[in-house]
N, C-alpha and C positions, 0 to 999 in steps of 0.2 A: 504494500500500500504506500503510495507516494503522493504527496500533495503539499500545500503550503503549511500544513500542520505536521511537520516532521513525517512520521510514518503512519499517520492516521489514528484511528480510534479502534480499540478492542473492547468488546462487551462480553463478559464471561457470565453466562446464564447458569442457573441451577436446575433448569428444566428444559425439555425440548420445546421448541417454539410451536405455538398454535394449540397448546393444551392448558389453557387457564392462566397464562402469564402474558397478557398483551402489553404490560408495562415494559417488557424487555425491548420489543420492537419500537414502542413509543419513545423510550429513552434514546435508542439508536437513531431514530429519525430526527429527533430534536437536536441531537449533537451534530449530526450530518448537516442539517440546515444551518445551525448556528456557526459552526466552524468551517463549513464548506470543504469538508474532508471526508473521505470514504471510511466506512466502518466495517469491521468483521465481527460477527457474533459467533462465539464458541458455545456449543450446546452439547450436553451429554447424549449418548446414543441410547435412548429409552426403547426397550423392546416393544414392537407393535405400533410404534408411532412414526409414520413416514415423515421424511424431512419436508420443511416448508421452504418454498423458494421466494426470495425477496429481491430478485435481480431487478435492475432498472431504477432502484431508489438510492444508489450509492451505498447499498448495504449488501454484504455477502454473508453467507452462513457456512460455517465449517463444523461438521459434526465430528466429535471426538469419540472414537470407538474404544471400548474397553473389553477386556477378557471376561469381566464379571459385570453384574448389574451395577450401574453407576451409583446406586443408592445403598450398595453394600460397602463394608469397610474397605475391602480390597479394590472394588471398582472405583470408589471415591478417590483413593490414593492414586490409582492409575489416571483417572480423569484430571486430577490436579497436576500430576507430573507431566502428562502429555500436553495439557493446555499451556503450562509454563514453558515447555520446550518450544511451542509455536510462538509464544509471545517473545521469548528470548531471540528467536530467529527474525521475527518481524519488527520487534522493538517499537511498538506503537507509542505515540506521545501521550495519549490519554487511555487509561485503563478503567473500565467500569466493572465493579464486582457486585453481583446480585446474591444476597443472602450469605450467611456464614458458611454455607456449603462450599462456596468457591473461594472463600477468603484465604486459605492456605496458598493459593496460587501466588500471592504477593511475596511470600517468604522464599519462593524458589526463583524469583527473577534475578538475573545477574546484571541488571541495569536499573536506573532510576527513571521511571516515567515522569513526564512533566506534571501530570495531574492524575490523581487516583480518586475515583468517585465510588463511594459505598452507597448503594441504593437502599433506602428505607421505604418499605411498603407499609401502608397504614395498618393493614391487618396483621403484619408480621412484627410490628414495632415492639410488642411485648416481649417476644423472644429475643429479638436483636439487642434490646437494651441490656439483657443479662450479660452478654459478652463484654460490653463496654464497662458495666458496673464492677466487674471483677477487678479490672485494673485500677479503676477509679477508687475503689474501696481500699486497696493496698496502698495507693498513693496518698490517700487521706490519712491513713494510719502513720505512714512515714512522715508526712507533713506535721501531724499533731505531735509526734515524738520530737521532731526537730524544734518546733516552737517551744515546747516545754524545756528543752535543754538550753534554749537561748535565754530563757528567763534567769536573771542573776539573783533575784531575791525570792524569799519564800512567799512573800505576799503576792508578787506578780504571778508566781506559779499557781497559787491558790485561785487567783482571779481567772487565769487562763483555763485551768481545769474546770472551774465553775462555768465559764463561757462554753467550753466544749461540751460539758454535761447538758447545758440547755439545748445546744444543737442536736445532740443525740436524742434527748427527750422529744424535741420537735419532730425528728424523723420517725421515732417510734409512734408518736401520735398520728402522724400521717399514714404510717403503715397500718395501724389499727383501723383508722377511719376508712381507708380504701379497701381493706380486706374484710371488714365487718359491716360497718354502717352503709358504705356505698358499694358493696360487692356486686350488686346487680343494677347499679345506677348508670344511666347514659353519660353522666358527667365524669365517670371513672375512665380515664384514657388507657388504663393498663389491663382492661378486660376485653377480650374479643368475643363478640356474639354471646354475651352472657344470657343465661336463662332468666326470664322475667319472673318476678315474685308472683305474678298472676297465675303461673303454672300450678302453684300449690292450691290456689283457689279452684282451678279447673279440676284438678285431681280429687280434691275433697268433694266437689259437687258430683263427679262421676261415681266416687265411692259411695256417697250418700244415696244416690239414685239406685245403685246396685243393691243396696240393703233392702229396698222395697220390691225389688224384682224377684219373681219366683225362683229364678236360677241363681241369684246371688252373683258370685264371682264366675259362674258359668255363663253369664249373660254375654251375648255376642256384641263386640265393640268393633266398629270400623273406623280406622284413622286414614284419612285421604288428604295427602299433602305432597305437592311436587317438590317442595324444599325439604331439607332434613327435619325429621320430626323428633329427633333426640332432644331432651332425655325422656320422652314419653315411654319408650319401651321399659325403662327402669321403673318409672312411677306406676305403670300399669302392669307390673310383673305378676300381681296377684290374680289377674284375669286370665282365664284359661283359653278363651276364644277371641283373640284380637287379630283382626286383619289389617295389613298395612298396604296402602295403595299410593302410587305416585300420580294417578289420574282417576277421574270418576269412572268406576266400573259400570258394567251394564246394569247391575243391581246394587245401587249404593246404600240401600236401606238396611237398617239393623236397629235393635232397641236403643242403642246409644251410638251416635255418629259424631266424629270430630272431623271437620272439613276445613281445609285452608280457605281463608277469605279470598285469596287470590283466584280461586276457581269460580267464584260466584255461583255456588251450587244451588242456592234457593230451593233446598229440598222441602221446605214447608209448602211452598207454592206448587211444586211438582207433585206433591203427594196429596193435594187438596186438604192440607192442614192435618193430615193423619200423623205428621211429624211436626214438632214445634221447635223453632230455633230459640233456645232458652238463654243463650249468653254468647258473649264475644270476648275472647281472652287473648292476651299477648303472650306468645311463646318465647320470642326473642325480639330485639329491636326491629320493628317494621314487619314482623311475621305474626299474623293473627289467625286464630282458629275459631270456628263457629261450632257451638255445641247443639246438636239436634237430638231430641228425645222422642220416642214413640208417644203419641198423645195420651193413651191410657196409662202408660207407665209414669209419665210426667204428672198426671192428675193424682195418682196414688202418692207420689212423692210430695206434691204440694199439700196434700191432706195431712201429712205428718208435720208440717211446719207449724210453729206456734202462732196463734192468732193474736193480732193486736187487740188490746182491751181498751175500749172507749172510756 
């Protein structure tokens, strides 16, 4: 690769292109446009995934073959080594690393790129931060020790230790708040696709309805959702007859039905109100489920609820 930007741009991907990581191509296109230099994307050779052609955009793709699966320990070592050999030969001025999977490539380079970019993807930030914090924590400990040794009087050391103690207490409070009080809160940036607290309400309602059903935990339950329905398989593990569907089946009806709001099932209208949509629950951020119950079963459940006293 030759252009005004040294030997161009190298993008080291952690997955084969075209299989759920459009950010790799987007990053490459952005850099090609900005620097007006060609880019080479290095990707692992994932079994059963044909290569994607991006010719004509100033972007080329080189698939790195390995003797083992690139996601096994041996395969990853081979991928890192062979990719580094390519980079050492081409010597690109800019190297982009996606995910910690490809990070060891940098340690095997025998030259210094002009720029190294480590790509942080929003849904991977939680895991990526751990790698940086390990070094930062050790550095903080070394820095704290150095500061204490620099203090010449006992009073200044006591004040410094007290200040460090307040900092540690503040971090502990943040950790407790994020892991306990805001564990399922959208404001928590360290949790990816957290299960909503509403799921417990949904499970409690399904459990309560099953208590008035003749079959109890033998009651048929159908869960219909194109997106992942976890952790419902765990919460509904007491039920013996649960069906899991990614789209509306030919016969979607059962005594208890959980359907994704995205499907627009409208099973109450389709059944002439033989089934009642009794609630709307959030499974994860922006993922909602509708609870449908057979009319007769719902009426039996409602009859067990305490009545308001005037």
